[in-house]
C-alpha positions in Angstrom: 0.0 0.0 0.0 1.2 3.5 -0.9 1.9 5.8 2.1 0.3 9.0 0.6 1.5 11.3 3.4 5.2 10.4 3.0 4.8 10.5 -0.8 3.4 14.1 -0.5 6.4 15.2 1.5 8.8 13.8 -1.1 6.9 15.1 -4.1 8.5 17.7 -6.4 7.2 21.3 -6.1 5.3 21.1 -9.4 3.3 18.0 -8.4 -0.5 18.5 -8.7 -1.9 16.1 -6.1 -5.2 15.3 -7.8 -3.5 14.5 -11.1 -0.9 12.4 -9.3 -3.6 10.4 -7.5 -5.6 9.8 -10.6 -2.5 8.5 -12.5 -1.6 6.3 -9.5 -5.1 4.8 -9.7 -4.5 4.0 -13.4 -1.1 2.5 -12.5 -2.8 0.2 -10.0 -4.9 -1.3 -12.8 -1.8 -1.6 -15.0 0.0 -3.5 -12.2 -2.9 -5.8 -11.2 -4.4 -6.3 -14.7 -7.9 -7.1 -13.3 -11.1 -5.3 -12.2 -10.9 -3.6 -8.8 -13.3 -1.7 -6.6 -13.1 1.6 -4.8 -12.4 0.0 -1.4 -9.5 -2.0 -2.7 -8.0 1.0 -4.5 -8.4 3.2 -1.4 -6.7 0.7 0.8 -3.9 0.2 -1.7 -3.2 3.9 -1.9 -3.9 4.8 1.7 -6.6 7.3 0.7 -10.2 7.9 1.9 -12.8 6.0 -0.1 -14.7 9.2 -0.9 -11.6 10.7 -2.5 -10.9 7.6 -4.5 -14.5 7.3 -5.6 -14.6 10.8 -7.0 -11.3 10.3 -8.8 -12.5 7.1 -10.3 -15.8 8.6 -11.4 -13.9 11.4 -13.1 -11.7 8.8 -14.9 -14.8 7.0 -15.9 -16.4 10.1 -17.2 -13.4 10.6 -19.5 -13.4 7.0 -20.6 -10.2 5.9 -18.8 -12.1 3.6 -16.5 -15.3 1.8 -17.0 -17.6 -0.1 -14.5 -17.9 -3.8 -14.8 -21.6 -4.6 -15.5 -23.6 -5.7 -12.5 -20.7 -5.2 -10.1 -19.1 -2.4 -8.1 -15.7 -3.0 -9.7 -14.0 -1.0 -12.4 -11.6 -1.8 -15.2 -9.4 0.1 -17.7 -11.6 1.9 -20.2 -11.3 2.3 -24.0 -9.8 5.8 -23.7 -6.7 4.3 -22.0 -6.3 1.9 -25.0 -6.7 4.8 -27.4 -4.0 6.7 -25.6 -1.7 3.7 -25.8 -2.4 3.3 -29.5 -1.3 6.9 -30.0 2.1 6.1 -28.4 2.6 3.0 -30.4 1.5 4.7 -33.6 3.8 7.6 -33.1 6.9 5.8 -32.0 9.3 4.7 -34.8 10.7 2.0 -32.6 7.3 0.3 -32.5 6.7 0.8 -36.1 10.1 -0.4 -37.3 10.1 -3.1 -34.6 6.9 -4.6 -35.9 8.3 -4.9 -39.4 11.5 -6.4 -38.1 9.7 -9.0 -36.0 7.8 -10.1 -39.0 11.1 -10.6 -40.7 12.5 -12.4 -37.7 9.5 -14.8 -37.6 9.8 -15.4 -41.4 13.6 -16.2 -41.2 13.7 -18.1 -37.9 10.2 -19.5 -37.4 9.9 -18.8 -33.7 7.8 -16.4 -31.6 9.4 -12.9 -31.6 9.4 -10.1 -29.1 10.4 -6.4 -28.8 10.9 -5.0 -25.3 12.4 -2.1 -23.4 13.9 -1.7 -20.0 11.3 0.1 -17.8 12.4 0.6 -14.2 13.6 -2.8 -12.9 11.7 -4.9 -15.4 11.5 -5.9 -19.0 8.4 -4.4 -20.6 7.1 -6.1 -23.8 6.0 -3.7 -26.6 5.4 -6.0 -29.5 5.0 -9.8 -29.9 4.6 -11.8 -33.1 4.0 -15.5 -33.5 4.7 -17.7 -36.5 1.0 -18.6 -37.0 0.1 -16.3 -39.8 2.3 -13.6 -38.3 -0.3 -12.7 -35.7 0.4 -10.0 -33.2 0.1 -11.3 -29.6 -1.7 -8.4 -28.0 -2.2 -10.4 -24.8 1.5 -10.4 -24.2 1.9 -6.6 -24.9 2.4 -4.8 -21.7 3.6 -7.8 -19.7 6.6 -7.4 -17.5 9.3 -9.9 -16.7 12.5 -10.0 -14.5 15.8 -9.0 -16.1 18.0 -11.6 -14.4 16.4 -14.7 -16.0 15.5 -13.5 -19.5 17.5 -13.0 -22.6 15.8 -9.7 -23.2 16.8 -8.5 -19.7 20.4 -9.4 -20.4 20.5 -7.6 -23.7 18.9 -4.5 -22.1 21.4 -4.3 -19.2 24.7 -5.7 -20.6 25.8 -2.2 -21.9 24.8 -0.3 -18.8 27.4 0.8 -16.2 27.9 -2.0 -13.7 26.8 0.2 -10.8 23.5 1.0 -12.5 22.9 -2.7 -13.1 23.7 -3.4 -9.4 21.2 -0.7 -8.4 18.5 -2.3 -10.6 19.1 -5.7 -8.9 19.1 -4.2 -5.4 15.7 -5.6 -4.6 15.9 -8.7 -6.8 15.0 -12.0 -5.0 16.8 -14.1 -7.7 14.1 -16.8 -7.4 15.6 -20.1 -8.6 13.0 -21.2 -11.1 15.2 -23.9 -12.8 18.6 -25.5 -12.3 20.2 -23.0 -14.6 18.6 -19.8 -13.1 21.2 -17.1 -12.2 21.1 -16.6 -8.4 23.3 -13.7 -7.6 24.4 -10.2 -8.8 28.0 -11.4 -9.3 26.8 -14.3 -11.5 24.6 -12.0 -13.4 27.5 -9.5 -14.0 29.6 -12.4 -15.3 26.9 -13.4 -17.7 26.6 -9.8 -19.0 30.3 -9.8 -19.8 29.7 -12.9 -22.0 26.8 -11.1 -23.6 28.9 -8.1 -24.5 31.6 -10.4 -25.9 29.1 -12.3 -28.1 26.8 -9.4 -29.0 23.7 -11.4 -28.1 22.1 -13.0 -25.0 20.7 -16.4 -24.3 18.1 -17.7 -21.8 19.2 -21.3 -21.3 16.0 -22.7 -19.7 16.6 -20.1 -16.9 12.9 -19.1 -16.3 11.0 -22.1 -17.7 12.2 -25.7 -18.1 12.3 -26.6 -21.8 12.2 -23.0 -23.1 15.2 -21.3 -24.6 15.5 -17.7 -25.9 17.9 -15.6 -27.9 18.1 -11.8 -27.8 20.1 -8.9 -29.1 20.2 -5.2 -28.4 18.7 -2.4 -30.5 20.5 1.0 -30.5 19.4 4.5 -31.3 21.3 6.9 -33.6 23.5 7.8 -30.6 24.5 4.2 -30.1 22.5 3.8 -26.8 20.7 0.5 -26.2 17.0 1.5 -26.2 15.4 -1.9 -26.8 16.0 -5.5 -27.5 14.5 -8.1 -29.8 14.3 -11.8 -29.0 12.9 -15.2 -30.1 11.8 -18.0 -27.9 10.6 -21.6 -28.2 10.3 -24.9 -26.6 12.5 -28.0 -27.1 15.2 -26.2 -28.9 18.8 -27.5 -28.4 21.5 -25.3 -27.0 23.4 -25.5 -30.2 20.4 -24.3 -32.2 19.7 -21.4 -29.9 23.3 -20.3 -30.1 23.0 -20.2 -33.9 19.8 -18.3 -33.5 21.6 -15.8 -31.2 24.1 -15.0 -34.0 21.2 -14.5 -36.4 19.4 -12.2 -33.9 22.6 -10.1 -33.5 22.5 -9.4 -37.2 18.8 -8.7 -37.3 19.0 -6.3 -34.3 21.8 -4.5 -36.1 19.5 -4.1 -39.1 16.8 -2.6 -36.9 19.3 -0.3 -35.3 20.3 1.0 -38.7 16.7 1.7 -39.5 16.6 3.9 -36.4 19.7 5.8 -37.5 22.6 3.9 -35.9 25.6 3.3 -38.2 28.3 2.5 -35.7 
């Protein structure tokens, strides 16, 4: 639950409290990804129910929330989707990334992903599967840990070590499989291999039987701003290594489309 009083004390001078609270309500729905009621939101944020109710009604009025029929719960409304679609439509990374993922799927035949580093997690922006090149909208917006994903490794390998350590400060390093990385030192050693190879692998580190390969995408200044990956089940380590090399070249193509020629 958010401590609203301490948050107010630490807020920058320009913060408008009502706007901040409304956006925090929307953030709660993004994090939970399910319908919630006024009481639950109020408890979560440490605010009075009457305040939260008025804010949620205002968000509903503008279409950012809608009430679930025959219940007292709310869910994200169509206006929020419309706002997100404006972002995806206006961002060259998304547009170019979609085209590249189609090429990735055609050449490699595995499910492809485009993601960015957002805070301490990997945020999926685009997903394409081999079956008729369908976009997997259900996966868009999902978040995963950085330490046990190929995407996470690609996104953090070129960061300063101290920044990576900060990102992992609260990481639990849950051991999901026998190959899961379980410490900061082990992760930093893995990132050194990623930089040397130019691509990253997930060797069944999050799910038994699944392997992934990823490579970084750079902007015109050479900064890593995203990563692309492919994933699949029952793929040999030798095969995923070959795919990693292929992904390195495809990510470089996408980087050039975004203006990087290093």
